[in-house]
mmCIF file of the N, C-alpha and C atoms, coordinates in Angstrom:
data_MODEL
# 
_entry.id   MODEL 
# 
loop_
_atom_site.group_PDB 
_atom_site.id 
_atom_site.type_symbol 
_atom_site.label_atom_id 
_atom_site.label_alt_id 
_atom_site.label_comp_id 
_atom_site.label_asym_id 
_atom_site.label_entity_id 
_atom_site.label_seq_id 
_atom_site.pdbx_PDB_ins_code 
_atom_site.Cartn_x 
_atom_site.Cartn_y 
_atom_site.Cartn_z 
_atom_site.occupancy 
_atom_site.B_iso_or_equiv 
_atom_site.pdbx_formal_charge 
_atom_site.auth_seq_id 
_atom_site.auth_comp_id 
_atom_site.auth_asym_id 
_atom_site.auth_atom_id 
_atom_site.pdbx_PDB_model_num 
ATOM 1   N N  . MET A 1 1  ? -21.696 -32.690 21.009  1.00 0.00 ? 1  MET A N  1 
ATOM 2   C CA . MET A 1 1  ? -20.142 -32.730 20.617  1.00 0.00 ? 1  MET A CA 1 
ATOM 3   C C  . MET A 1 1  ? -19.455 -31.402 20.099  1.00 0.00 ? 1  MET A C  1 
ATOM 4   N N  . PRO A 1 2  ? -18.567 -31.188 20.608  1.00 0.00 ? 2  PRO A N  1 
ATOM 5   C CA . PRO A 1 2  ? -17.896 -29.665 20.043  1.00 0.00 ? 2  PRO A CA 1 
ATOM 6   C C  . PRO A 1 2  ? -17.405 -29.863 18.786  1.00 0.00 ? 2  PRO A C  1 
ATOM 7   N N  . VAL A 1 3  ? -17.506 -28.771 17.987  1.00 0.00 ? 3  VAL A N  1 
ATOM 8   C CA . VAL A 1 3  ? -17.136 -28.469 16.630  1.00 0.00 ? 3  VAL A CA 1 
ATOM 9   C C  . VAL A 1 3  ? -15.519 -28.208 16.811  1.00 0.00 ? 3  VAL A C  1 
ATOM 10  N N  . SER A 1 4  ? -14.920 -28.969 15.890  1.00 0.00 ? 4  SER A N  1 
ATOM 11  C CA . SER A 1 4  ? -13.280 -28.581 15.956  1.00 0.00 ? 4  SER A CA 1 
ATOM 12  C C  . SER A 1 4  ? -12.994 -27.388 15.128  1.00 0.00 ? 4  SER A C  1 
ATOM 13  N N  . LYS A 1 5  ? -11.827 -26.644 15.256  1.00 0.00 ? 5  LYS A N  1 
ATOM 14  C CA . LYS A 1 5  ? -11.343 -25.854 14.432  1.00 0.00 ? 5  LYS A CA 1 
ATOM 15  C C  . LYS A 1 5  ? -11.228 -26.243 12.963  1.00 0.00 ? 5  LYS A C  1 
ATOM 16  N N  . LYS A 1 6  ? -10.674 -27.196 12.640  1.00 0.00 ? 6  LYS A N  1 
ATOM 17  C CA . LYS A 1 6  ? -10.823 -27.711 11.306  1.00 0.00 ? 6  LYS A CA 1 
ATOM 18  C C  . LYS A 1 6  ? -12.148 -27.815 10.641  1.00 0.00 ? 6  LYS A C  1 
ATOM 19  N N  . ALA A 1 7  ? -13.047 -28.378 11.307  1.00 0.00 ? 7  ALA A N  1 
ATOM 20  C CA . ALA A 1 7  ? -14.394 -28.618 10.751  1.00 0.00 ? 7  ALA A CA 1 
ATOM 21  C C  . ALA A 1 7  ? -15.115 -27.274 10.697  1.00 0.00 ? 7  ALA A C  1 
ATOM 22  N N  . LYS A 1 8  ? -14.848 -26.181 11.573  1.00 0.00 ? 8  LYS A N  1 
ATOM 23  C CA . LYS A 1 8  ? -15.368 -24.851 11.398  1.00 0.00 ? 8  LYS A CA 1 
ATOM 24  C C  . LYS A 1 8  ? -14.628 -24.241 10.101  1.00 0.00 ? 8  LYS A C  1 
ATOM 25  N N  . ILE A 1 9  ? -13.394 -24.316 9.888   1.00 0.00 ? 9  ILE A N  1 
ATOM 26  C CA . ILE A 1 9  ? -12.914 -23.922 8.592   1.00 0.00 ? 9  ILE A CA 1 
ATOM 27  C C  . ILE A 1 9  ? -13.393 -24.657 7.192   1.00 0.00 ? 9  ILE A C  1 
ATOM 28  N N  . GLN A 1 10 ? -13.531 -25.939 7.361   1.00 0.00 ? 10 GLN A N  1 
ATOM 29  C CA . GLN A 1 10 ? -14.163 -26.570 6.347   1.00 0.00 ? 10 GLN A CA 1 
ATOM 30  C C  . GLN A 1 10 ? -15.489 -25.841 5.872   1.00 0.00 ? 10 GLN A C  1 
ATOM 31  N N  . ARG A 1 11 ? -16.219 -25.727 6.988   1.00 0.00 ? 11 ARG A N  1 
ATOM 32  C CA . ARG A 1 11 ? -17.665 -25.320 6.870   1.00 0.00 ? 11 ARG A CA 1 
ATOM 33  C C  . ARG A 1 11 ? -17.671 -23.878 6.007   1.00 0.00 ? 11 ARG A C  1 
ATOM 34  N N  . GLU A 1 12 ? -16.575 -22.905 6.390   1.00 0.00 ? 12 GLU A N  1 
ATOM 35  C CA . GLU A 1 12 ? -16.484 -21.706 6.070   1.00 0.00 ? 12 GLU A CA 1 
ATOM 36  C C  . GLU A 1 12 ? -16.160 -21.733 4.406   1.00 0.00 ? 12 GLU A C  1 
ATOM 37  N N  . HIS A 1 13 ? -15.320 -22.538 4.294   1.00 0.00 ? 13 HIS A N  1 
ATOM 38  C CA . HIS A 1 13 ? -14.578 -23.059 2.810   1.00 0.00 ? 13 HIS A CA 1 
ATOM 39  C C  . HIS A 1 13 ? -15.846 -23.388 1.807   1.00 0.00 ? 13 HIS A C  1 
ATOM 40  N N  . ARG A 1 14 ? -16.758 -24.466 2.392   1.00 0.00 ? 14 ARG A N  1 
ATOM 41  C CA . ARG A 1 14 ? -17.487 -24.693 1.546   1.00 0.00 ? 14 ARG A CA 1 
ATOM 42  C C  . ARG A 1 14 ? -19.013 -23.741 1.310   1.00 0.00 ? 14 ARG A C  1 
ATOM 43  N N  . LYS A 1 15 ? -18.928 -22.924 2.335   1.00 0.00 ? 15 LYS A N  1 
ATOM 44  C CA . LYS A 1 15 ? -19.999 -21.789 2.386   1.00 0.00 ? 15 LYS A CA 1 
ATOM 45  C C  . LYS A 1 15 ? -19.344 -20.692 1.165   1.00 0.00 ? 15 LYS A C  1 
ATOM 46  N N  . GLY A 1 16 ? -18.143 -20.205 1.333   1.00 0.00 ? 16 GLY A N  1 
ATOM 47  C CA . GLY A 1 16 ? -17.677 -19.416 0.343   1.00 0.00 ? 16 GLY A CA 1 
ATOM 48  C C  . GLY A 1 16 ? -17.367 -19.889 -1.132  1.00 0.00 ? 16 GLY A C  1 
ATOM 49  N N  . ASP A 1 17 ? -17.298 -21.302 -1.320  1.00 0.00 ? 17 ASP A N  1 
ATOM 50  C CA . ASP A 1 17 ? -17.309 -21.877 -2.563  1.00 0.00 ? 17 ASP A CA 1 
ATOM 51  C C  . ASP A 1 17 ? -18.487 -21.678 -3.087  1.00 0.00 ? 17 ASP A C  1 
ATOM 52  N N  . LYS A 1 18 ? -19.687 -22.056 -2.387  1.00 0.00 ? 18 LYS A N  1 
ATOM 53  C CA . LYS A 1 18 ? -21.155 -22.134 -2.648  1.00 0.00 ? 18 LYS A CA 1 
ATOM 54  C C  . LYS A 1 18 ? -21.774 -20.877 -3.098  1.00 0.00 ? 18 LYS A C  1 
ATOM 55  N N  . GLU A 1 19 ? -20.956 -19.904 -2.323  1.00 0.00 ? 19 GLU A N  1 
ATOM 56  C CA . GLU A 1 19 ? -21.525 -18.195 -2.603  1.00 0.00 ? 19 GLU A CA 1 
ATOM 57  C C  . GLU A 1 19 ? -20.567 -17.630 -3.937  1.00 0.00 ? 19 GLU A C  1 
ATOM 58  N N  . GLY A 1 20 ? -19.341 -18.502 -4.018  1.00 0.00 ? 20 GLY A N  1 
ATOM 59  C CA . GLY A 1 20 ? -18.539 -17.959 -5.369  1.00 0.00 ? 20 GLY A CA 1 
ATOM 60  C C  . GLY A 1 20 ? -17.861 -16.810 -4.654  1.00 0.00 ? 20 GLY A C  1 
ATOM 61  N N  . THR A 1 21 ? -17.460 -16.560 -3.538  1.00 0.00 ? 21 THR A N  1 
ATOM 62  C CA . THR A 1 21 ? -16.766 -15.579 -2.941  1.00 0.00 ? 21 THR A CA 1 
ATOM 63  C C  . THR A 1 21 ? -15.275 -16.102 -2.026  1.00 0.00 ? 21 THR A C  1 
ATOM 64  N N  . ARG A 1 22 ? -15.177 -17.163 -2.288  1.00 0.00 ? 22 ARG A N  1 
ATOM 65  C CA . ARG A 1 22 ? -13.669 -17.656 -1.669  1.00 0.00 ? 22 ARG A CA 1 
ATOM 66  C C  . ARG A 1 22 ? -12.668 -17.301 -2.615  1.00 0.00 ? 22 ARG A C  1 
ATOM 67  N N  . ALA A 1 23 ? -11.367 -17.090 -2.182  1.00 0.00 ? 23 ALA A N  1 
ATOM 68  C CA . ALA A 1 23 ? -10.428 -16.592 -2.861  1.00 0.00 ? 23 ALA A CA 1 
ATOM 69  C C  . ALA A 1 23 ? -9.547  -17.901 -3.306  1.00 0.00 ? 23 ALA A C  1 
ATOM 70  N N  . PRO A 1 24 ? -9.216  -18.183 -4.466  1.00 0.00 ? 24 PRO A N  1 
ATOM 71  C CA . PRO A 1 24 ? -8.587  -19.214 -4.896  1.00 0.00 ? 24 PRO A CA 1 
ATOM 72  C C  . PRO A 1 24 ? -7.160  -19.636 -3.831  1.00 0.00 ? 24 PRO A C  1 
ATOM 73  N N  . VAL A 1 25 ? -6.951  -20.525 -3.267  1.00 0.00 ? 25 VAL A N  1 
ATOM 74  C CA . VAL A 1 25 ? -6.049  -21.130 -2.827  1.00 0.00 ? 25 VAL A CA 1 
ATOM 75  C C  . VAL A 1 25 ? -5.252  -22.422 -3.481  1.00 0.00 ? 25 VAL A C  1 
ATOM 76  N N  . LYS A 1 26 ? -4.012  -22.442 -3.024  1.00 0.00 ? 26 LYS A N  1 
ATOM 77  C CA . LYS A 1 26 ? -2.945  -23.586 -3.323  1.00 0.00 ? 26 LYS A CA 1 
ATOM 78  C C  . LYS A 1 26 ? -3.400  -24.731 -2.856  1.00 0.00 ? 26 LYS A C  1 
ATOM 79  N N  . ALA A 1 27 ? -2.686  -25.999 -3.194  1.00 0.00 ? 27 ALA A N  1 
ATOM 80  C CA . ALA A 1 27 ? -2.959  -27.074 -1.767  1.00 0.00 ? 27 ALA A CA 1 
ATOM 81  C C  . ALA A 1 27 ? -2.344  -26.816 -0.816  1.00 0.00 ? 27 ALA A C  1 
ATOM 82  N N  . ASN A 1 28 ? -1.107  -25.937 -0.573  1.00 0.00 ? 28 ASN A N  1 
ATOM 83  C CA . ASN A 1 28 ? -0.753  -26.100 0.636   1.00 0.00 ? 28 ASN A CA 1 
ATOM 84  C C  . ASN A 1 28 ? -1.279  -24.701 1.416   1.00 0.00 ? 28 ASN A C  1 
ATOM 85  N N  . GLY A 1 29 ? -2.202  -24.243 1.135   1.00 0.00 ? 29 GLY A N  1 
ATOM 86  C CA . GLY A 1 29 ? -2.997  -23.046 1.852   1.00 0.00 ? 29 GLY A CA 1 
ATOM 87  C C  . GLY A 1 29 ? -2.794  -21.592 1.427   1.00 0.00 ? 29 GLY A C  1 
ATOM 88  N N  . LEU A 1 30 ? -1.394  -21.333 0.747   1.00 0.00 ? 30 LEU A N  1 
ATOM 89  C CA . LEU A 1 30 ? -1.214  -20.038 0.359   1.00 0.00 ? 30 LEU A CA 1 
ATOM 90  C C  . LEU A 1 30 ? -2.096  -19.512 -0.997  1.00 0.00 ? 30 LEU A C  1 
ATOM 91  N N  . PRO A 1 31 ? -2.514  -18.188 -0.764  1.00 0.00 ? 31 PRO A N  1 
ATOM 92  C CA . PRO A 1 31 ? -3.293  -17.808 -1.746  1.00 0.00 ? 31 PRO A CA 1 
ATOM 93  C C  . PRO A 1 31 ? -2.631  -17.816 -3.209  1.00 0.00 ? 31 PRO A C  1 
ATOM 94  N N  . VAL A 1 32 ? -3.763  -17.713 -3.982  1.00 0.00 ? 32 VAL A N  1 
ATOM 95  C CA . VAL A 1 32 ? -3.108  -17.612 -5.743  1.00 0.00 ? 32 VAL A CA 1 
ATOM 96  C C  . VAL A 1 32 ? -3.086  -16.131 -6.109  1.00 0.00 ? 32 VAL A C  1 
ATOM 97  N N  . LYS A 1 33 ? -1.673  -15.856 -6.279  1.00 0.00 ? 33 LYS A N  1 
ATOM 98  C CA . LYS A 1 33 ? -1.974  -14.208 -6.988  1.00 0.00 ? 33 LYS A CA 1 
ATOM 99  C C  . LYS A 1 33 ? -2.081  -14.304 -8.286  1.00 0.00 ? 33 LYS A C  1 
ATOM 100 N N  . ALA A 1 34 ? -2.685  -13.082 -8.518  1.00 0.00 ? 34 ALA A N  1 
ATOM 101 C CA . ALA A 1 34 ? -2.994  -13.062 -10.203 1.00 0.00 ? 34 ALA A CA 1 
ATOM 102 C C  . ALA A 1 34 ? -1.802  -12.800 -10.799 1.00 0.00 ? 34 ALA A C  1 
ATOM 103 N N  . PRO A 1 35 ? -1.889  -13.172 -12.169 1.00 0.00 ? 35 PRO A N  1 
ATOM 104 C CA . PRO A 1 35 ? -0.671  -12.932 -12.734 1.00 0.00 ? 35 PRO A CA 1 
ATOM 105 C C  . PRO A 1 35 ? -0.610  -11.721 -13.225 1.00 0.00 ? 35 PRO A C  1 
ATOM 106 N N  . LYS A 1 36 ? 0.767   -11.189 -13.415 1.00 0.00 ? 36 LYS A N  1 
ATOM 107 C CA . LYS A 1 36 ? 1.010   -9.591  -13.812 1.00 0.00 ? 36 LYS A CA 1 
ATOM 108 C C  . LYS A 1 36 ? 0.867   -9.436  -15.391 1.00 0.00 ? 36 LYS A C  1 
ATOM 109 N N  . PRO A 1 37 ? 0.528   -8.062  -15.700 1.00 0.00 ? 37 PRO A N  1 
ATOM 110 C CA . PRO A 1 37 ? 0.626   -7.953  -16.893 1.00 0.00 ? 37 PRO A CA 1 
ATOM 111 C C  . PRO A 1 37 ? 2.092   -8.008  -17.910 1.00 0.00 ? 37 PRO A C  1 
ATOM 112 N N  . THR A 1 38 ? 2.038   -8.834  -18.885 1.00 0.00 ? 38 THR A N  1 
ATOM 113 C CA . THR A 1 38 ? 3.436   -8.845  -19.623 1.00 0.00 ? 38 THR A CA 1 
ATOM 114 C C  . THR A 1 38 ? 3.380   -8.222  -21.144 1.00 0.00 ? 38 THR A C  1 
ATOM 115 N N  . SER A 1 39 ? 4.482   -8.141  -21.576 1.00 0.00 ? 39 SER A N  1 
ATOM 116 C CA . SER A 1 39 ? 4.719   -7.613  -22.858 1.00 0.00 ? 39 SER A CA 1 
ATOM 117 C C  . SER A 1 39 ? 5.958   -8.224  -23.368 1.00 0.00 ? 39 SER A C  1 
ATOM 118 N N  . ILE A 1 40 ? 5.924   -8.434  -24.697 1.00 0.00 ? 40 ILE A N  1 
ATOM 119 C CA . ILE A 1 40 ? 6.958   -9.082  -25.316 1.00 0.00 ? 40 ILE A CA 1 
ATOM 120 C C  . ILE A 1 40 ? 7.885   -8.328  -26.002 1.00 0.00 ? 40 ILE A C  1 
ATOM 121 N N  . CYS A 1 41 ? 9.116   -8.273  -25.878 1.00 0.00 ? 41 CYS A N  1 
ATOM 122 C CA . CYS A 1 41 ? 9.778   -7.482  -26.745 1.00 0.00 ? 41 CYS A CA 1 
ATOM 123 C C  . CYS A 1 41 ? 9.780   -7.822  -28.337 1.00 0.00 ? 41 CYS A C  1 
ATOM 124 N N  . ALA A 1 42 ? 9.733   -6.496  -29.364 1.00 0.00 ? 42 ALA A N  1 
ATOM 125 C CA . ALA A 1 42 ? 9.603   -7.050  -30.332 1.00 0.00 ? 42 ALA A CA 1 
ATOM 126 C C  . ALA A 1 42 ? 10.863  -7.497  -31.187 1.00 0.00 ? 42 ALA A C  1 
ATOM 127 N N  . ASN A 1 43 ? 12.073  -7.203  -30.652 1.00 0.00 ? 43 ASN A N  1 
ATOM 128 C CA . ASN A 1 43 ? 13.459  -7.924  -31.097 1.00 0.00 ? 43 ASN A CA 1 
ATOM 129 C C  . ASN A 1 43 ? 13.415  -9.132  -30.707 1.00 0.00 ? 43 ASN A C  1 
ATOM 130 N N  . CYS A 1 44 ? 13.877  -9.294  -29.269 1.00 0.00 ? 44 CYS A N  1 
ATOM 131 C CA . CYS A 1 44 ? 13.977  -10.585 -28.936 1.00 0.00 ? 44 CYS A CA 1 
ATOM 132 C C  . CYS A 1 44 ? 13.180  -11.791 -28.400 1.00 0.00 ? 44 CYS A C  1 
ATOM 133 N N  . ARG A 1 45 ? 12.091  -11.173 -28.174 1.00 0.00 ? 45 ARG A N  1 
ATOM 134 C CA . ARG A 1 45 ? 10.934  -11.951 -27.999 1.00 0.00 ? 45 ARG A CA 1 
ATOM 135 C C  . ARG A 1 45 ? 10.843  -12.484 -26.516 1.00 0.00 ? 45 ARG A C  1 
ATOM 136 N N  . LYS A 1 46 ? 11.761  -11.773 -25.727 1.00 0.00 ? 46 LYS A N  1 
ATOM 137 C CA . LYS A 1 46 ? 11.576  -11.783 -24.109 1.00 0.00 ? 46 LYS A CA 1 
ATOM 138 C C  . LYS A 1 46 ? 10.394  -11.254 -23.635 1.00 0.00 ? 46 LYS A C  1 
ATOM 139 N N  . GLU A 1 47 ? 9.575   -12.000 -22.700 1.00 0.00 ? 47 GLU A N  1 
ATOM 140 C CA . GLU A 1 47 ? 8.653   -11.745 -21.964 1.00 0.00 ? 47 GLU A CA 1 
ATOM 141 C C  . GLU A 1 47 ? 9.223   -10.918 -20.503 1.00 0.00 ? 47 GLU A C  1 
ATOM 142 N N  . LEU A 1 48 ? 8.626   -9.545  -20.275 1.00 0.00 ? 48 LEU A N  1 
ATOM 143 C CA . LEU A 1 48 ? 8.657   -8.623  -19.415 1.00 0.00 ? 48 LEU A CA 1 
ATOM 144 C C  . LEU A 1 48 ? 7.513   -8.423  -18.613 1.00 0.00 ? 48 LEU A C  1 
ATOM 145 N N  . VAL A 1 49 ? 7.423   -8.069  -17.332 1.00 0.00 ? 49 VAL A N  1 
ATOM 146 C CA . VAL A 1 49 ? 6.274   -7.119  -16.774 1.00 0.00 ? 49 VAL A CA 1 
ATOM 147 C C  . VAL A 1 49 ? 6.406   -5.948  -17.426 1.00 0.00 ? 49 VAL A C  1 
ATOM 148 N N  . ASN A 1 50 ? 5.280   -5.584  -17.997 1.00 0.00 ? 50 ASN A N  1 
ATOM 149 C CA . ASN A 1 50 ? 5.087   -4.240  -18.454 1.00 0.00 ? 50 ASN A CA 1 
ATOM 150 C C  . ASN A 1 50 ? 4.622   -2.980  -17.709 1.00 0.00 ? 50 ASN A C  1 
ATOM 151 N N  . THR A 1 51 ? 4.437   -3.398  -16.225 1.00 0.00 ? 51 THR A N  1 
ATOM 152 C CA . THR A 1 51 ? 4.215   -2.064  -15.453 1.00 0.00 ? 51 THR A CA 1 
ATOM 153 C C  . THR A 1 51 ? 5.498   -1.541  -14.655 1.00 0.00 ? 51 THR A C  1 
ATOM 154 N N  . ASN A 1 52 ? 6.613   -2.435  -14.953 1.00 0.00 ? 52 ASN A N  1 
ATOM 155 C CA . ASN A 1 52 ? 7.890   -1.999  -14.622 1.00 0.00 ? 52 ASN A CA 1 
ATOM 156 C C  . ASN A 1 52 ? 8.919   -1.140  -15.821 1.00 0.00 ? 52 ASN A C  1 
ATOM 157 N N  . LEU A 1 53 ? 8.349   0.261   -15.767 1.00 0.00 ? 53 LEU A N  1 
ATOM 158 C CA . LEU A 1 53 ? 9.033   0.896   -16.928 1.00 0.00 ? 53 LEU A CA 1 
ATOM 159 C C  . LEU A 1 53 ? 10.516  0.627   -16.797 1.00 0.00 ? 53 LEU A C  1 
ATOM 160 N N  . ALA A 1 54 ? 10.924  1.068   -15.772 1.00 0.00 ? 54 ALA A N  1 
ATOM 161 C CA . ALA A 1 54 ? 12.609  1.001   -15.790 1.00 0.00 ? 54 ALA A CA 1 
ATOM 162 C C  . ALA A 1 54 ? 13.067  -0.284  -15.937 1.00 0.00 ? 54 ALA A C  1 
ATOM 163 N N  . GLN A 1 55 ? 12.542  -1.441  -15.808 1.00 0.00 ? 55 GLN A N  1 
ATOM 164 C CA . GLN A 1 55 ? 13.078  -2.658  -16.182 1.00 0.00 ? 55 GLN A CA 1 
ATOM 165 C C  . GLN A 1 55 ? 13.127  -2.830  -17.971 1.00 0.00 ? 55 GLN A C  1 
ATOM 166 N N  . LEU A 1 56 ? 11.783  -2.367  -18.648 1.00 0.00 ? 56 LEU A N  1 
ATOM 167 C CA . LEU A 1 56 ? 11.404  -2.182  -19.965 1.00 0.00 ? 56 LEU A CA 1 
ATOM 168 C C  . LEU A 1 56 ? 12.621  -1.312  -20.618 1.00 0.00 ? 56 LEU A C  1 
ATOM 169 N N  . GLU A 1 57 ? 13.034  -0.024  -20.106 1.00 0.00 ? 57 GLU A N  1 
ATOM 170 C CA . GLU A 1 57 ? 13.947  0.453   -20.374 1.00 0.00 ? 57 GLU A CA 1 
ATOM 171 C C  . GLU A 1 57 ? 15.331  -0.001  -20.419 1.00 0.00 ? 57 GLU A C  1 
ATOM 172 N N  . ALA A 1 58 ? 15.599  -0.456  -19.201 1.00 0.00 ? 58 ALA A N  1 
ATOM 173 C CA . ALA A 1 58 ? 17.094  -1.116  -19.033 1.00 0.00 ? 58 ALA A CA 1 
ATOM 174 C C  . ALA A 1 58 ? 17.115  -2.324  -20.406 1.00 0.00 ? 58 ALA A C  1 
ATOM 175 N N  . HIS A 1 59 ? 15.948  -2.906  -20.584 1.00 0.00 ? 59 HIS A N  1 
ATOM 176 C CA . HIS A 1 59 ? 16.133  -4.158  -21.388 1.00 0.00 ? 59 HIS A CA 1 
ATOM 177 C C  . HIS A 1 59 ? 16.181  -3.743  -22.836 1.00 0.00 ? 59 HIS A C  1 
ATOM 178 N N  . ALA A 1 60 ? 15.635  -2.362  -23.037 1.00 0.00 ? 60 ALA A N  1 
ATOM 179 C CA . ALA A 1 60 ? 15.821  -1.851  -24.434 1.00 0.00 ? 60 ALA A CA 1 
ATOM 180 C C  . ALA A 1 60 ? 17.062  -1.566  -24.704 1.00 0.00 ? 60 ALA A C  1 
ATOM 181 N N  . GLU A 1 61 ? 17.866  -1.107  -23.753 1.00 0.00 ? 61 GLU A N  1 
ATOM 182 C CA . GLU A 1 61 ? 19.137  -0.150  -23.781 1.00 0.00 ? 61 GLU A CA 1 
ATOM 183 C C  . GLU A 1 61 ? 20.316  -1.555  -24.209 1.00 0.00 ? 61 GLU A C  1 
ATOM 184 N N  . SER A 1 62 ? 19.896  -2.526  -23.903 1.00 0.00 ? 62 SER A N  1 
ATOM 185 C CA . SER A 1 62 ? 20.833  -3.816  -23.963 1.00 0.00 ? 62 SER A CA 1 
ATOM 186 C C  . SER A 1 62 ? 20.945  -4.040  -25.768 1.00 0.00 ? 62 SER A C  1 
ATOM 187 N N  . HIS A 1 63 ? 19.873  -3.682  -26.727 1.00 0.00 ? 63 HIS A N  1 
ATOM 188 C CA . HIS A 1 63 ? 19.918  -3.850  -27.954 1.00 0.00 ? 63 HIS A CA 1 
ATOM 189 C C  . HIS A 1 63 ? 20.491  -2.369  -28.532 1.00 0.00 ? 63 HIS A C  1 
ATOM 190 N N  . ASP A 1 64 ? 20.855  -2.941  -29.827 1.00 0.00 ? 64 ASP A N  1 
ATOM 191 C CA . ASP A 1 64 ? 21.529  -1.646  -30.361 1.00 0.00 ? 64 ASP A CA 1 
ATOM 192 C C  . ASP A 1 64 ? 20.569  -0.662  -31.024 1.00 0.00 ? 64 ASP A C  1 
ATOM 193 N N  . GLN A 1 65 ? 21.066  0.553   -30.133 1.00 0.00 ? 65 GLN A N  1 
ATOM 194 C CA . GLN A 1 65 ? 20.164  1.631   -29.890 1.00 0.00 ? 65 GLN A CA 1 
ATOM 195 C C  . GLN A 1 65 ? 19.578  2.433   -31.234 1.00 0.00 ? 65 GLN A C  1 
ATOM 196 N N  . LYS A 1 66 ? 20.407  2.326   -32.383 1.00 0.00 ? 66 LYS A N  1 
ATOM 197 C CA . LYS A 1 66 ? 20.106  2.895   -33.680 1.00 0.00 ? 66 LYS A CA 1 
ATOM 198 C C  . LYS A 1 66 ? 18.879  2.359   -34.273 1.00 0.00 ? 66 LYS A C  1 
ATOM 199 N N  . ALA A 1 67 ? 19.385  0.669   -34.407 1.00 0.00 ? 67 ALA A N  1 
ATOM 200 C CA . ALA A 1 67 ? 18.228  0.117   -35.025 1.00 0.00 ? 67 ALA A CA 1 
ATOM 201 C C  . ALA A 1 67 ? 17.197  -0.375  -33.957 1.00 0.00 ? 67 ALA A C  1 
ATOM 202 N N  . TRP A 1 68 ? 17.373  -0.723  -32.809 1.00 0.00 ? 68 TRP A N  1 
ATOM 203 C CA . TRP A 1 68 ? 16.266  -0.989  -32.059 1.00 0.00 ? 68 TRP A CA 1 
ATOM 204 C C  . TRP A 1 68 ? 16.286  -0.068  -30.945 1.00 0.00 ? 68 TRP A C  1 
ATOM 205 N N  . PRO A 1 69 ? 15.594  1.409   -30.975 1.00 0.00 ? 69 PRO A N  1 
ATOM 206 C CA . PRO A 1 69 ? 15.264  2.034   -29.484 1.00 0.00 ? 69 PRO A CA 1 
ATOM 207 C C  . PRO A 1 69 ? 14.176  1.443   -28.765 1.00 0.00 ? 69 PRO A C  1 
ATOM 208 N N  . LYS A 1 70 ? 13.793  1.907   -27.707 1.00 0.00 ? 70 LYS A N  1 
ATOM 209 C CA . LYS A 1 70 ? 12.860  1.393   -26.787 1.00 0.00 ? 70 LYS A CA 1 
ATOM 210 C C  . LYS A 1 70 ? 11.439  1.533   -27.412 1.00 0.00 ? 70 LYS A C  1 
ATOM 211 N N  . GLU A 1 71 ? 11.439  2.395   -28.212 1.00 0.00 ? 71 GLU A N  1 
ATOM 212 C CA . GLU A 1 71 ? 9.959   2.736   -28.973 1.00 0.00 ? 71 GLU A CA 1 
ATOM 213 C C  . GLU A 1 71 ? 9.667   1.601   -29.743 1.00 0.00 ? 71 GLU A C  1 
ATOM 214 N N  . LYS A 1 72 ? 10.712  1.170   -30.672 1.00 0.00 ? 72 LYS A N  1 
ATOM 215 C CA . LYS A 1 72 ? 10.303  -0.128  -31.389 1.00 0.00 ? 72 LYS A CA 1 
ATOM 216 C C  . LYS A 1 72 ? 10.579  -1.376  -30.568 1.00 0.00 ? 72 LYS A C  1 
ATOM 217 N N  . CYS A 1 73 ? 11.071  -1.516  -29.575 1.00 0.00 ? 73 CYS A N  1 
ATOM 218 C CA . CYS A 1 73 ? 10.680  -2.812  -28.842 1.00 0.00 ? 73 CYS A CA 1 
ATOM 219 C C  . CYS A 1 73 ? 9.512   -2.997  -27.924 1.00 0.00 ? 73 CYS A C  1 
ATOM 220 N N  . TRP A 1 74 ? 8.808   -1.874  -27.765 1.00 0.00 ? 74 TRP A N  1 
ATOM 221 C CA . TRP A 1 74 ? 7.750   -2.137  -26.853 1.00 0.00 ? 74 TRP A CA 1 
ATOM 222 C C  . TRP A 1 74 ? 6.933   -0.810  -27.529 1.00 0.00 ? 74 TRP A C  1 
ATOM 223 N N  . PRO A 1 75 ? 6.449   -0.929  -28.713 1.00 0.00 ? 75 PRO A N  1 
ATOM 224 C CA . PRO A 1 75 ? 5.476   0.193   -29.157 1.00 0.00 ? 75 PRO A CA 1 
ATOM 225 C C  . PRO A 1 75 ? 4.219   0.353   -28.838 1.00 0.00 ? 75 PRO A C  1 
ATOM 226 N N  . GLU A 1 76 ? 3.740   -0.581  -27.714 1.00 0.00 ? 76 GLU A N  1 
ATOM 227 C CA . GLU A 1 76 ? 2.155   -0.098  -27.463 1.00 0.00 ? 76 GLU A CA 1 
ATOM 228 C C  . GLU A 1 76 ? 2.742   0.569   -25.981 1.00 0.00 ? 76 GLU A C  1 
ATOM 229 N N  . ILE A 1 77 ? 3.822   0.531   -25.398 1.00 0.00 ? 77 ILE A N  1 
ATOM 230 C CA . ILE A 1 77 ? 3.985   1.146   -23.978 1.00 0.00 ? 77 ILE A CA 1 
ATOM 231 C C  . ILE A 1 77 ? 4.701   2.547   -24.263 1.00 0.00 ? 77 ILE A C  1 
ATOM 232 N N  . PHE A 1 78 ? 5.926   2.593   -25.225 1.00 0.00 ? 78 PHE A N  1 
ATOM 233 C CA . PHE A 1 78 ? 6.479   3.744   -25.142 1.00 0.00 ? 78 PHE A CA 1 
ATOM 234 C C  . PHE A 1 78 ? 6.162   4.444   -26.817 1.00 0.00 ? 78 PHE A C  1 
ATOM 235 N N  . LYS A 1 79 ? 5.032   5.195   -26.839 1.00 0.00 ? 79 LYS A N  1 
ATOM 236 C CA . LYS A 1 79 ? 4.520   5.782   -27.849 1.00 0.00 ? 79 LYS A CA 1 
ATOM 237 C C  . LYS A 1 79 ? 5.561   6.622   -28.534 1.00 0.00 ? 79 LYS A C  1 
ATOM 238 N N  . GLY A 1 80 ? 6.175   6.605   -29.477 1.00 0.00 ? 80 GLY A N  1 
ATOM 239 C CA . GLY A 1 80 ? 7.357   7.593   -30.165 1.00 0.00 ? 80 GLY A CA 1 
ATOM 240 C C  . GLY A 1 80 ? 7.036   8.772   -30.894 1.00 0.00 ? 80 GLY A C  1 
# 
C-alpha cells in the first residue's frame, strides 16, 4: 500500500522529535519565533526591544531630558 504524503510528514516529525532536532511549531504549522531581547525603561517601566537603538533613543527623548536622559532610562545599554 502506498505511503501518503501526510504519513511521510508525520514520520519525519516523530523522527525529529526523537532526535531532538525538530523546530517548535504552532498548532497551525507556522514556526515559533524566538523572543527578542527586551529592556525596561527605568522611568516609565515600558518594555522595548533593546536591539533597536533608534527606538530606545526616541523613547528616551519623550521624557524630560534634564531629569531623565537616555543614559538614565537605559543604563545597561547607554553607558554615560
